[in-house]
C-alpha positions as CSV (number, residue, x, y, z in Angstrom):
1,M,-14.7,-10.6,26.2
2,G,-18.4,-11.4,26.1
3,I,-21.7,-9.9,24.8
4,G,-21.6,-7.2,27.5
5,S,-18.2,-6.0,26.1
6,D,-19.6,-6.0,22.6
7,L,-22.6,-3.9,23.7
8,A,-20.3,-1.4,25.5
9,E,-18.0,-1.1,22.5
10,A,-20.9,-0.5,20.1
11,R,-22.3,2.2,22.4
12,R,-19.0,4.0,22.6
13,S,-18.5,3.8,18.8
14,M,-21.9,5.6,18.4
15,G,-20.9,8.3,20.9
16,L,-23.7,7.5,23.3
17,T,-23.6,7.7,27.1
18,V,-25.2,5.1,29.3
19,G,-27.9,7.7,30.1
20,Q,-28.7,8.3,26.5
21,L,-28.9,4.6,25.8
22,S,-31.1,4.1,28.8
23,E,-33.5,6.8,27.5
24,R,-33.8,5.2,24.0
25,T,-34.1,1.6,25.2
26,R,-36.1,2.2,28.5
27,V,-33.6,0.0,30.3
28,R,-32.3,1.3,33.6
29,E,-28.8,2.8,33.7
30,A,-27.7,0.5,36.5
31,L,-28.8,-2.5,34.5
32,I,-26.9,-1.4,31.4
33,H,-23.8,-0.8,33.5
34,A,-24.1,-4.3,35.0
35,M,-24.7,-5.9,31.5
36,E,-21.6,-4.2,30.1
37,R,-19.6,-5.8,33.0
38,E,-21.0,-9.2,32.0
39,D,-23.3,-9.2,35.1
40,F,-26.8,-10.3,34.1
41,S,-28.0,-11.1,37.7
42,L,-30.1,-7.9,37.9
43,C,-32.1,-8.9,34.8
44,G,-34.3,-11.3,36.8
45,G,-33.5,-14.5,34.8
46,D,-32.4,-15.6,31.4
47,F,-35.7,-14.8,29.7
48,Y,-35.6,-11.2,30.7
49,A,-31.9,-11.0,30.1
50,R,-32.4,-12.1,26.5
51,G,-35.0,-9.4,26.0
52,H,-32.7,-6.7,27.3
53,V,-29.8,-7.9,25.2
54,R,-32.1,-8.0,22.1
55,N,-33.5,-4.5,22.8
56,V,-30.1,-2.8,23.4
57,A,-28.5,-4.6,20.4
58,R,-31.2,-3.4,18.1
59,V,-30.8,0.3,19.2
60,L,-27.0,0.0,18.8
61,G,-27.3,-1.3,15.2
62,L,-26.2,-4.9,16.0
63,D,-28.0,-8.1,15.0
64,P,-30.4,-8.8,17.9
65,E,-30.6,-12.5,17.2
66,A,-26.9,-12.9,16.9
67,A,-26.4,-11.0,20.2
68,V,-28.9,-13.3,22.0
69,H,-27.1,-16.3,20.5
70,R,-23.8,-15.0,21.8
71,Y,-25.4,-14.5,25.2
72,D,-26.7,-18.1,25.2
73,E,-23.2,-19.4,24.2
74,Q,-21.7,-17.4,27.0
75,R,-24.1,-18.8,29.5
76,G,-23.8,-22.3,28.2
77,D,-27.5,-22.5,27.3
78,V,-27.1,-23.5,23.6
79,P,-28.7,-27.0,23.2
80,P,-26.2,-29.7,22.0
81,P,-26.6,-31.0,18.5
82,V,-28.7,-34.1,18.1
83,R,-26.8,-37.1,16.7
84,A,-28.3,-38.8,13.7
85,A,-28.1,-42.2,15.5
86,R,-30.6,-41.0,18.0
87,V,-33.1,-40.1,15.3
88,F,-32.7,-43.0,13.0
89,Q,-32.7,-46.6,14.5
90,A,-30.8,-49.0,12.2
91,D,-32.7,-52.0,13.6
92,T,-36.1,-50.5,12.8
93,P,-37.7,-52.7,10.0
94,I,-38.7,-50.8,6.9
95,K,-42.0,-52.0,5.5
96,I,-42.0,-52.3,1.7
97,H,-45.5,-52.5,0.2
98,E,-45.6,-55.0,-2.6
99,R,-46.9,-53.5,-5.8
100,R,-49.9,-55.4,-7.2
101,S,-50.2,-56.1,-10.8
102,P,-53.1,-54.4,-12.5
103,N,-56.3,-56.4,-13.2
104,W,-56.3,-56.4,-17.0
105,T,-59.5,-58.5,-17.2
106,M,-61.5,-55.9,-15.3
107,A,-60.0,-53.1,-17.3
108,M,-60.9,-54.7,-20.6
109,A,-64.5,-55.3,-19.4
110,V,-65.0,-51.7,-18.4
111,A,-63.6,-50.5,-21.8
112,L,-66.0,-52.8,-23.7
113,I,-69.0,-51.4,-21.7
114,I,-68.0,-47.8,-22.4
115,L,-67.7,-48.6,-26.2
116,A,-71.1,-50.3,-26.2
117,V,-72.8,-47.3,-24.4
118,F,-71.2,-44.9,-26.8
119,G,-72.4,-46.9,-29.8
120,V,-76.0,-47.0,-28.5
121,V,-76.0,-43.2,-27.9
122,K,-74.6,-42.4,-31.3
123,T,-77.2,-44.7,-33.0
124,M,-80.2,-43.3,-31.2
125,G,-79.3,-39.6,-31.3
126,G,-77.1,-39.3,-34.3
127,Q,-75.1,-36.7,-32.5
128,S,-71.8,-36.8,-30.8
129,A,-71.6,-36.1,-27.1
130,P,-71.3,-32.4,-26.3
131,T,-67.8,-31.2,-25.6
132,A,-67.0,-28.8,-22.7
133,E,-65.7,-25.4,-23.8
134,I,-62.6,-24.4,-21.8
135,F,-62.1,-20.7,-21.1
136,P,-58.7,-19.4,-20.1
137,A,-58.4,-18.2,-16.5
138,P,-58.5,-14.4,-16.3
139,T,-55.1,-12.8,-15.9
140,K,-54.7,-10.8,-12.7
141,V,-53.5,-7.3,-13.5
142,P,-51.7,-5.8,-10.5
143,P,-53.2,-2.4,-9.6
144,S,-51.0,0.6,-10.6
145,K,-49.4,2.6,-7.9
146,A,-51.5,5.6,-8.9
147,A,-54.7,3.5,-8.0
148,D,-53.5,3.2,-4.4
149,P,-55.7,5.8,-2.5
150,R,-53.1,6.2,0.3
151,R,-50.3,6.8,-2.1
152,A,-52.5,9.2,-4.1
153,A,-53.4,11.1,-0.9
154,S,-49.7,11.3,0.2
155,L,-48.7,12.6,-3.2
156,A,-51.5,15.2,-3.2
157,A,-50.5,16.3,0.4
158,E,-46.9,16.6,-0.6
159,K,-47.8,18.7,-3.6
160,R,-49.8,21.0,-1.5
161,G,-46.9,21.4,0.9
162,E,-48.6,19.6,3.8
163,L,-45.9,17.0,4.2
164,V,-42.4,17.4,5.7
165,V,-39.9,15.4,3.5
166,V,-36.5,14.7,5.0
167,Q,-33.8,12.9,3.1
168,V,-30.6,11.7,4.8
169,K,-27.5,10.4,3.0
170,A,-24.8,8.7,5.1
171,K,-21.2,9.7,4.3
172,R,-20.2,7.1,6.9
173,T,-22.1,4.6,9.0
174,S,-24.2,6.6,11.6
175,W,-27.1,6.0,14.0
176,L,-30.4,7.8,13.5
177,D,-33.7,8.0,15.3
178,V,-36.7,9.4,13.3
179,K,-40.2,10.2,14.7
180,D,-43.2,12.0,13.4
181,G,-45.0,14.9,15.2
182,G,-46.9,12.4,17.4
183,D,-43.6,10.7,18.6
184,H,-44.3,7.6,16.5
185,V,-41.0,6.0,15.6
186,L,-40.5,5.8,11.9
187,F,-36.9,4.6,12.0
188,S,-34.4,3.8,14.8
189,G,-31.1,2.1,13.8
190,T,-27.9,2.4,11.8
191,L,-27.8,4.0,8.3
192,K,-24.9,2.3,6.4
193,A,-22.3,4.4,4.6
194,G,-23.4,5.4,1.1
195,R,-27.1,4.6,1.8
196,T,-29.8,7.2,1.4
197,S,-33.2,7.2,3.1
198,V,-36.3,9.4,2.9
199,W,-39.0,9.9,5.5
200,K,-42.3,11.8,5.2
201,A,-44.8,13.0,7.8
202,K,-47.5,15.6,8.3
203,K,-46.5,18.9,9.9
204,K,-43.3,17.7,11.7
205,L,-40.4,15.3,11.7
206,K,-38.0,14.8,14.7
207,V,-34.5,13.5,14.0
208,T,-31.8,12.5,16.4
209,F,-28.4,12.3,14.8
210,G,-25.8,10.1,16.4
211,D,-23.0,11.8,14.4
212,G,-24.0,15.3,13.0
213,G,-21.0,15.3,10.6
214,A,-21.5,11.8,9.2
215,V,-24.6,12.6,7.1
216,L,-25.9,15.0,4.4
217,L,-29.4,16.4,4.9
218,Q,-32.1,17.5,2.5
219,V,-35.3,19.1,3.8
220,N,-38.3,19.6,1.5
221,G,-36.1,19.2,-1.5
222,K,-33.5,21.8,-0.4
223,D,-29.9,20.7,0.4
224,M,-29.0,21.6,4.0
225,G,-25.5,20.0,4.2
226,A,-24.3,18.3,7.4
227,P,-26.5,19.0,10.4
228,G,-23.6,19.3,12.8
229,R,-19.9,18.5,13.5
230,A,-18.3,15.1,13.5
231,G,-19.2,13.1,16.5
232,E,-21.8,15.5,17.7
233,V,-25.2,14.1,18.9
234,L,-28.0,16.3,17.8
235,N,-31.8,16.6,18.2
236,R,-33.5,18.5,15.4
237,S,-37.1,19.1,14.3
238,Y,-38.2,20.0,10.8
239,G,-41.6,21.4,9.8
240,I,-43.6,22.3,6.7
241,A,-42.3,25.9,7.1
242,E,-38.8,24.8,6.3
243,P,-37.4,26.2,3.0
244,R,-38.5,24.3,-0.1
245,K,-36.7,23.6,-3.4
246,P,-37.7,26.4,-5.9
């Protein structure tokens, strides 16, 4: 059992075929098949193999860095720990700077000069030296959320019905892929059981459900229930024309 077996098991648990995983990761199907068989010779070297492992692990909801570390351990590329004896040489002499005693004679002379100058100034001017007035530093007040122009514009657009608002609550851990109308990825990964996430976009939201029966859906404030059956992989689009909560 190695990292390839871990990736294969994670893919099967999400109900994805190798073709579907290839489409989402842009990694060739033949290369994914080879990686799941612990064959990384097609990757073109360890540098590219680590990149493919990190990419596939992220889409499958695994920790990318932990997956790369497991690959390195499997390949024997993890650097050995450095012994403390190689860092610290016991025979290296440690220089201790001797602390010099203060020159009290010089200090007393400076103090006498300061007192003499102060006495002359007081006698001639009859006024004490001006004191500096200290003003407290202004307190930074964080701007309110309402002052954020982007947030205000988003709230106004949502109020006018120009935004699509999709809320997904996971009954059990499930994989999701969320894009806006321009195919910009807003989220791609695993939503843990009991967690709720909300996405907003203008005009359209596209959602791919790894398990249609594992989540509860709410579109534009209206409960839509589960989008599909348990284990069913679905591709759905939601627009501003979807029913809204009265």
